[in-house]
All heavy atoms as an XYZ file, in Angstrom:
639
protein
N     -10.409    133.891     80.830
C      -8.973    133.701     80.686
C      -8.367    133.173     81.973
O      -7.507    132.319     81.940
C      -8.346    135.032     80.285
C      -6.909    134.938     79.978
S      -6.700    134.046     78.427
C      -4.974    133.982     78.318
N      -8.852    133.687     83.094
C      -8.330    133.241     84.376
C      -8.646    131.764     84.614
O      -7.822    131.031     85.157
C      -8.912    134.091     85.494
C      -8.368    133.709     86.864
C      -8.945    134.529     87.964
N      -8.599    135.937     87.750
C      -9.137    136.926     88.411
N     -10.050    136.687     89.331
N      -8.790    138.168     88.178
N      -9.857    131.345     84.151
C     -10.222    129.942     84.324
C      -9.321    129.023     83.523
O      -9.008    127.912     83.955
C     -11.679    129.736     83.912
C     -12.637    130.453     84.842
O     -12.248    130.701     86.005
O     -13.768    130.768     84.407
N      -8.909    129.460     82.344
C      -8.031    128.623     81.516
C      -6.666    128.477     82.179
O      -6.087    127.397     82.211
C      -7.894    129.230     80.110
C      -9.246    129.158     79.391
C      -6.825    128.521     79.307
C      -9.267    129.886     78.074
N      -6.146    129.582     82.708
C      -4.805    129.543     83.304
C      -4.762    128.831     84.647
O      -3.692    128.453     85.107
C      -4.262    130.959     83.443
C      -3.955    131.661     82.119
C      -3.496    133.080     82.372
C      -2.923    130.902     81.318
N      -5.906    128.679     85.307
C      -5.911    127.998     86.601
C      -6.286    126.530     86.489
O      -6.384    125.847     87.503
C      -6.887    128.708     87.556
O      -8.185    128.734     86.973
C      -6.413    130.105     87.878
N      -6.483    126.047     85.280
C      -6.763    124.629     85.085
C      -5.520    123.820     85.452
O      -4.403    124.201     85.074
C      -7.143    124.365     83.613
O      -8.206    125.240     83.244
C      -7.529    122.928     83.399
N      -5.670    122.726     86.181
C      -4.478    121.954     86.602
C      -3.630    121.453     85.445
O      -2.394    121.414     85.556
C      -5.079    120.780     87.382
C      -6.403    121.244     87.812
C      -6.894    122.205     86.778
N      -4.247    121.092     84.334
C      -3.456    120.617     83.188
C      -2.584    121.737     82.629
O      -1.425    121.518     82.275
C      -4.368    120.072     82.099
C      -5.021    118.783     82.503
O      -4.495    118.048     83.336
N      -6.173    118.500     81.922
N      -3.129    122.940     82.541
C      -2.362    124.073     82.015
C      -1.247    124.448     82.988
O      -0.124    124.739     82.579
C      -3.299    125.267     81.732
C      -2.497    126.486     81.337
C      -4.293    124.902     80.651
N      -1.550    124.406     84.268
C      -0.522    124.719     85.279
C       0.609    123.697     85.218
O       1.790    124.053     85.250
C      -1.160    124.779     86.686
C      -2.076    125.996     86.783
C      -0.090    124.805     87.763
C      -2.886    126.053     88.052
N       0.261    122.410     85.083
C       1.305    121.372     84.975
C       2.137    121.551     83.715
O       3.356    121.377     83.732
C       0.664    119.986     84.986
C       0.106    119.630     86.335
O       0.521    120.166     87.354
N      -0.862    118.731     86.345
N       1.473    121.914     82.608
C       2.201    122.116     81.358
C       3.145    123.303     81.466
O       4.315    123.215     81.061
C       1.223    122.325     80.202
C       1.897    122.685     78.923
C       2.617    121.741     78.225
C       1.832    123.979     78.430
C       3.260    122.067     77.055
C       2.459    124.309     77.260
C       3.176    123.354     76.573
N       2.674    124.419     81.993
C       3.528    125.592     82.129
C       4.676    125.342     83.098
O       5.797    125.819     82.894
C       2.701    126.806     82.570
C       1.700    127.330     81.534
C       0.864    128.448     82.125
C       2.408    127.790     80.280
N       4.411    124.579     84.142
C       5.471    124.242     85.094
C       6.537    123.370     84.444
O       7.737    123.601     84.610
C       4.877    123.515     86.311
O       3.894    124.349     86.910
C       5.949    123.183     87.322
N       6.107    122.383     83.666
C       7.096    121.525     82.996
C       7.846    122.290     81.914
O       9.032    122.041     81.677
C       6.425    120.288     82.398
O       5.559    120.647     81.349
N       7.174    123.238     81.273
C       7.847    124.064     80.267
C       8.890    124.968     80.911
O       9.990    125.129     80.391
C       6.812    124.898     79.513
C       7.262    125.621     78.266
C       7.660    124.609     77.200
C       6.154    126.500     77.751
N       8.577    125.535     82.062
C       9.513    126.419     82.751
C      10.654    125.647     83.402
O      11.775    126.153     83.504
C       8.777    127.239     83.807
N      10.381    124.417     83.843
C      11.428    123.615     84.481
C      12.406    123.024     83.489
O      13.472    122.559     83.882
C      10.810    122.479     85.284
C      10.181    122.964     86.565
O      10.500    124.088     86.987
O       9.368    122.218     87.133
N      12.037    122.992     82.220
C      12.922    122.415     81.222
C      12.704    120.935     81.010
O      13.564    120.265     80.437
N      11.591    120.415     81.494
C      11.293    119.008     81.230
C      11.043    118.818     79.746
O      10.396    119.641     79.100
C      10.054    118.563     82.012
C      10.278    118.590     83.498
O      11.445    118.507     83.911
O       9.276    118.701     84.227
N      11.544    117.737     79.206
C      11.353    117.460     77.787
C      10.352    116.325     77.616
O      10.582    115.205     78.042
C      12.680    117.073     77.137
C      13.684    118.198     76.994
C      14.983    117.673     76.426
C      13.133    119.284     76.102
N       9.222    116.647     77.029
C       8.255    115.646     76.609
C       7.696    116.108     75.267
O       8.123    117.127     74.723
C       7.168    115.430     77.664
C       6.488    116.710     78.073
O       6.350    117.607     77.254
N       6.066    116.804     79.316
N       6.766    115.380     74.741
C       6.270    115.695     73.407
C       5.653    117.088     73.358
O       5.894    117.867     72.422
C       5.248    114.636     72.961
C       5.909    113.278     72.821
C       4.581    115.025     71.653
C       6.961    113.224     71.733
N       4.868    117.449     74.354
C       4.179    118.744     74.339
C       5.168    119.902     74.439
O       5.069    120.883     73.690
C       3.168    118.811     75.472
N       6.128    119.788     75.350
C       7.084    120.891     75.496
C       8.010    120.977     74.282
O       8.387    122.074     73.877
C       7.915    120.731     76.771
O       8.588    119.479     76.755
C       7.057    120.839     78.000
N       8.344    119.827     73.694
C       9.184    119.874     72.493
C       8.458    120.538     71.335
O       9.049    121.290     70.563
C       9.636    118.469     72.107
C      10.694    117.923     73.044
C      11.161    116.552     72.651
O      10.650    116.008     71.658
O      12.036    116.020     73.338
N       7.163    120.278     71.198
C       6.397    120.934     70.131
C       6.311    122.438     70.353
O       6.421    123.223     69.414
C       4.997    120.326     70.031
C       4.925    118.952     69.384
C       3.499    118.423     69.429
C       5.408    119.013     67.959
N       6.133    122.847     71.605
C       6.060    124.288     71.905
C       7.399    124.950     71.604
O       7.454    126.021     70.987
C       5.636    124.513     73.367
C       5.830    125.956     73.780
C       4.196    124.100     73.549
N       8.500    124.316     72.014
C       9.825    124.886     71.728
C      10.101    124.918     70.237
O      10.721    125.848     69.731
C      10.927    124.115     72.450
C      10.972    124.405     73.903
C      10.822    123.518     74.922
C      11.154    125.683     74.533
N      10.904    124.159     76.131
C      11.105    125.483     75.921
C      11.340    126.967     74.055
C      11.250    126.534     76.825
C      11.483    128.009     74.961
C      11.439    127.786     76.323
N       9.618    123.903     69.511
C       9.801    123.881     68.056
C       9.028    125.020     67.402
O       9.530    125.691     66.497
C       9.353    122.532     67.493
C       9.574    122.313     66.005
C      11.060    122.303     65.695
C       8.941    121.010     65.571
N       7.822    125.284     67.864
C       7.017    126.377     67.307
C       7.648    127.728     67.625
O       7.729    128.608     66.756
C       5.570    126.278     67.829
C       4.881    125.059     67.227
C       4.791    127.554     67.539
C       3.555    124.728     67.849
N       8.116    127.893     68.855
C       8.766    129.157     69.230
C      10.041    129.376     68.408
O      10.287    130.473     67.891
C       9.068    129.178     70.742
C       7.773    129.267     71.542
C       9.995    130.328     71.101
C       7.951    129.060     73.025
N      10.844    128.334     68.252
C      12.080    128.460     67.480
C      11.801    128.725     66.010
O      12.511    129.493     65.360
C      12.912    127.191     67.641
N      10.742    128.122     65.481
C      10.389    128.366     64.084
C       9.960    129.813     63.876
O      10.353    130.454     62.893
C       9.275    127.410     63.647
O       9.724    126.064     63.834
C       8.914    127.618     62.197
N       9.174    130.345     64.799
C       8.748    131.741     64.687
C       9.949    132.688     64.766
O      10.044    133.653     63.993
C       7.732    132.065     65.775
N      10.857    132.402     65.695
C      12.056    133.245     65.799
C      12.935    133.122     64.562
O      13.532    134.106     64.117
C      12.848    132.890     67.056
C      12.199    133.280     68.373
C      13.011    132.750     69.545
C      12.037    134.784     68.465
N      13.005    131.919     63.973
C      13.788    131.735     62.743
C      13.169    132.502     61.593
O      13.875    133.057     60.750
C      13.888    130.251     62.406
N      11.842    132.546     61.543
C      11.174    133.293     60.480
C      11.460    134.783     60.603
O      11.715    135.466     59.606
C       9.673    133.025     60.502
C       9.307    131.623     60.066
S       7.557    131.290     60.146
C       7.018    132.186     58.708
N      11.452    135.290     61.824
C      11.748    136.715     62.028
C      13.197    137.011     61.663
O      13.500    137.989     60.959
C      11.450    137.126     63.490
C      11.959    138.512     63.780
C       9.964    137.034     63.762
N      14.101    136.136     62.092
C      15.507    136.320     61.761
C      15.780    136.196     60.275
O      16.580    136.943     59.704
N      15.102    135.252     59.627
C      15.258    135.104     58.185
C      14.731    136.301     57.422
O      15.325    136.724     56.417
N      13.638    136.872     57.882
C      13.088    138.060     57.229
C      14.046    139.240     57.362
O      14.289    139.980     56.395
C      11.730    138.406     57.818
N      14.596    139.399     58.535
C      15.551    140.496     58.747
C      16.813    140.276     57.922
O      17.328    141.202     57.273
C      15.881    140.647     60.248
C      14.643    141.119     60.995
C      17.040    141.605     60.466
C      14.780    141.065     62.500
N      17.319    139.036     57.917
C      18.496    138.735     57.122
C      18.263    138.910     55.635
O      19.123    139.416     54.914
N      17.095    138.505     55.169
C      16.768    138.689     53.757
C      16.689    140.151     53.381
O      17.134    140.552     52.294
N      16.139    140.949     54.261
C      16.051    142.384     53.989
C      17.437    143.021     53.957
O      17.708    143.894     53.144
C      15.174    143.070     55.040
C      13.719    142.763     54.871
S      12.642    143.364     56.188
C      13.201    144.978     56.482
N      18.321    142.579     54.831
C      19.679    143.140     54.851
C      20.464    142.715     53.616
O      21.174    143.516     53.005
C      20.403    142.714     56.152
C      19.759    143.399     57.351
C      21.893    143.037     56.088
C      20.253    142.897     58.690
N      20.325    141.427     53.243
C      21.128    140.917     52.138
C      20.634    141.387     50.768
O      21.429    141.748     49.912
C      21.151    139.385     52.165
C      21.988    138.752     53.263
C      21.816    137.250     53.250
C      23.440    139.113     53.087
N      19.332    141.336     50.546
C      18.838    141.573     49.190
C      17.743    142.626     49.122
O      17.027    142.705     48.128
C      18.323    140.265     48.607
N      17.616    143.416     50.140
C      16.535    144.399     50.170
C      16.634    145.430     49.063
O      15.625    145.793     48.450
N      17.837    145.898     48.789
C      17.996    146.928     47.768
C      17.814    146.370     46.360
O      17.370    147.077     45.461
C      19.383    147.559     47.886
C      19.554    148.387     49.117
C      20.948    148.997     49.160
C      21.140    149.778     50.450
N      22.503    150.291     50.553
N      18.155    145.108     46.156
C      18.134    144.536     44.817
C      16.745    144.078     44.391
O      16.315    144.376     43.278
C      19.109    143.356     44.738
C      20.541    143.787     44.967
O      20.856    144.946     44.627
O      21.327    142.985     45.489
N      16.054    143.318     45.242
C      14.760    142.774     44.827
C      13.589    143.359     45.598
O      12.465    142.921     45.422
C      14.763    141.234     44.954
C      14.982    140.791     46.400
C      15.798    140.607     44.047
C      14.801    139.306     46.618
N      13.838    144.293     46.456
C      12.758    144.910     47.221
C      12.700    144.332     48.629
O      12.975    143.145     48.832
N      12.356    145.171     49.563
C      12.384    144.754     50.963
C      11.288    143.752     51.298
O      11.491    142.824     52.064
C      12.296    145.978     51.875
C      13.574    146.787     51.867
C      13.663    147.972     51.171
C      14.688    146.333     52.551
C      14.845    148.703     51.159
C      15.877    147.040     52.543
C      15.945    148.226     51.849
O      17.116    148.921     51.829
N      10.106    143.928     50.722
C       9.013    142.998     51.057
C       9.275    141.610     50.496
O       9.059    140.604     51.174
C       7.690    143.546     50.544
C       7.214    144.747     51.309
C       5.881    145.247     50.798
O       5.440    144.871     49.713
N       5.231    146.089     51.588
N       9.734    141.534     49.259
C      10.008    140.230     48.656
C      11.166    139.541     49.352
O      11.112    138.338     49.624
C      10.305    140.386     47.159
C      10.585    139.085     46.405
C       9.382    138.154     46.468
C      10.964    139.372     44.966
N      12.205    140.285     49.664
C      13.342    139.665     50.345
C      12.974    139.229     51.760
O      13.433    138.182     52.227
C      14.523    140.620     50.371
O      14.208    141.784     51.088
N      12.120    139.980     52.432
C      11.677    139.573     53.766
C      10.825    138.311     53.687
O      10.949    137.402     54.515
C      10.905    140.697     54.426
N       9.952    138.250     52.687
C       9.103    137.073     52.531
C       9.937    135.837     52.202
O       9.728    134.765     52.768
C       8.073    137.312     51.440
C       7.104    136.166     51.269
S       5.933    136.443     49.985
C       6.965    136.351     48.543
N      10.883    135.979     51.302
C      11.727    134.840     50.947
C      12.592    134.405     52.125
O      12.782    133.208     52.366
C      12.604    135.186     49.747
C      11.875    135.314     48.409
C      12.834    135.772     47.331
C      11.223    134.018     48.022
N      13.123    135.365     52.866
C      13.915    135.026     54.045
C      13.098    134.319     55.107
O      13.554    133.362     55.736
N      11.872    134.763     55.300
C      11.011    134.133     56.293
C      10.600    132.732     55.874
O      10.360    131.869     56.714
C       9.776    134.988     56.531
N      10.498    132.490     54.577
C      10.116    131.155     54.111
C      11.293    130.183     54.133
O      11.127    129.012     54.456
C       9.548    131.233     52.697
C       8.166    131.848     52.582
C       7.759    131.950     51.127
C       7.153    131.043     53.354
N      12.487    130.645     53.787
C      13.621    129.733     53.681
C      14.370    129.537     54.992
O      15.071    128.530     55.144
C      14.588    130.213     52.605
C      14.051    130.018     51.216
C      13.954    131.079     50.341
C      13.643    128.778     50.797
C      13.458    130.913     49.071
C      13.142    128.589     49.524
C      13.054    129.650     48.658
N      14.280    130.431     55.914
C      15.020    130.291     57.174
C      14.589    129.073     57.984
O      15.449    128.328     58.468
C      14.904    131.559     57.994
N      13.302    128.802     58.155
C      12.921    127.612     58.926
C      13.314    126.306     58.263
O      13.430    125.287     58.932
C      11.395    127.714     59.032
C      11.101    129.125     58.837
C      12.130    129.635     57.885
N      13.554    126.305     56.958
C      13.947    125.065     56.284
C      15.280    124.549     56.817
O      15.505    123.348     56.877
C      14.039    125.300     54.781
N      16.160    125.436     57.228
C      17.421    125.002     57.787
C      17.387    124.856     59.284
O      18.180    124.114     59.869
N      16.466    125.536     59.923
C      16.449    125.572     61.381
C      15.661    124.408     61.959
O      16.061    123.824     62.970
C      15.879    126.925     61.860
C      15.640    126.917     63.340
C      16.810    128.038     61.470
N      14.564    124.038     61.338
C      13.692    123.011     61.909
C      14.416    121.666     62.074
O      14.325    121.053     63.140
C      12.396    122.883     61.090
C      11.530    124.118     61.322
C      11.632    121.625     61.459
C      10.293    124.167     60.469
N      15.149    121.156     61.074
C      15.864    119.892     61.315
C      16.910    119.995     62.424
O      17.070    119.059     63.209
C      16.521    119.603     59.966
C      15.748    120.348     58.985
C      15.260    121.568     59.676
N      17.589    121.124     62.504
C      18.598    121.287     63.559
C      17.944    121.313     64.937
O      18.449    120.709     65.889
C      19.392    122.561     63.321
N      16.828    121.992     65.053
C      16.127    122.045     66.339
C      15.609    120.665     66.714
O      15.725    120.225     67.860
C      14.977    123.058     66.274
C      15.516    124.461     66.100
C      14.101    122.968     67.508
C      14.453    125.459     65.737
N      15.045    119.971     65.746
C      14.509    118.638     66.009
C      15.625    117.684     66.454
O      15.452    116.940     67.422
C      13.799    118.110     64.766
C      13.124    116.806     64.977
C      11.977    116.711     65.747
C      13.636    115.655     64.415
C      11.361    115.509     65.950
C      13.026    114.440     64.606
C      11.884    114.361     65.379
N      16.761    117.713     65.774
C      17.874    116.856     66.173
C      18.417    117.242     67.547
O      18.794    116.376     68.340
C      18.985    116.912     65.133
C      18.685    116.194     63.817
C      19.809    116.429     62.820
C      18.479    114.726     64.039
N      18.451    118.533     67.843
C      18.895    118.976     69.159
C      17.972    118.518     70.266
O      18.417    118.075     71.332
N      16.669    118.593     70.029
C      15.723    118.139     71.050
C      15.793    116.630     71.233
O      15.693    116.128     72.355
C      14.301    118.565     70.675
C      14.013    120.055     70.824
C      12.645    120.392     70.252
C      14.084    120.473     72.277
N      15.985    115.907     70.150
C      16.137    114.447     70.262
C      17.402    114.114     71.043
O      17.398    113.229     71.910
C      16.144    113.800     68.862
C      16.591    112.350     68.929
C      14.762    113.902     68.233
N      18.491    114.820     70.759
C      19.740    114.573     71.482
C      19.587    114.915     72.960
O      20.072    114.168     73.824
C      20.871    115.386     70.863
N      18.923    116.021     73.269
C      18.711    116.378     74.678
C      17.834    115.347     75.377
O      18.087    114.976     76.526
C      18.069    117.754     74.783
C      18.993    118.939     74.569
C      18.188    120.226     74.576
C      20.048    118.977     75.651
N      16.805    114.887     74.695
C      15.939    113.865     75.284
C      16.704    112.573     75.499
O      16.549    111.915     76.526
C      14.727    113.642     74.377
C      13.635    112.895     75.082
O      13.700    112.676     76.282
N      12.627    112.499     74.337
N      17.566    112.209     74.554
C      18.386    111.006     74.700
C      19.368    111.150     75.860
O      19.554    110.223     76.648
C      19.136    110.737     73.396
C      20.006    109.529     73.435
C      19.452    108.256     73.403
C      21.378    109.659     73.502
C      20.261    107.140     73.443
C      22.187    108.549     73.532
C      21.628    107.277     73.509
N      19.992    112.312     75.979
C      20.977    112.510     77.038
C      20.351    112.614     78.419
O      20.996    112.265     79.408
C      21.812    113.756     76.748
C      22.745    113.646     75.549
C      23.411    114.982     75.279
C      23.774    112.560     75.785
N      19.136    113.101     78.523
C      18.500    113.186     79.838
C      18.073    111.821     80.344
O      17.903    111.642     81.548
C      17.284    114.117     79.808
O      16.366    113.674     78.814
C      17.691    115.538     79.557
N      17.874    110.860     79.435
C      17.483    109.523     79.877
C      18.664    108.698     80.343
O      18.499    107.689     81.005
C      16.754    108.797     78.744
C      15.397    109.410     78.483
O      14.792    109.992     79.378
N      14.924    109.299     77.262
N      19.907    109.093     80.001
C      21.091    108.317     80.409
C      22.007    109.116     81.287
O      22.004    110.218     81.460
C      21.860    107.833     79.174
C      21.076    106.818     78.398
C      20.405    107.177     77.235
C      20.979    105.516     78.860
C      19.660    106.250     76.526
C      20.239    104.590     78.153
C      19.590    104.955     76.986
O      18.856    104.040     76.302
């Protein structure tokens, strides 16, 4: 594990991720992180909204599946806008 983290490519990637540089790799990582957080939020929201009516597991599953459908395009457009604004 230590060898993987001390590789220069990994160090450069983590440095660019922490600095806020926007490139294809960092945008994909941010998209994956945001999608995972949206799934967790959707599951919690689904459980709160419809947990008593259709069951907590089903509502959590449906919330986790439908939440990223609205979040992914917004995140993608936001990253494109940030990338566009950083170039000008």
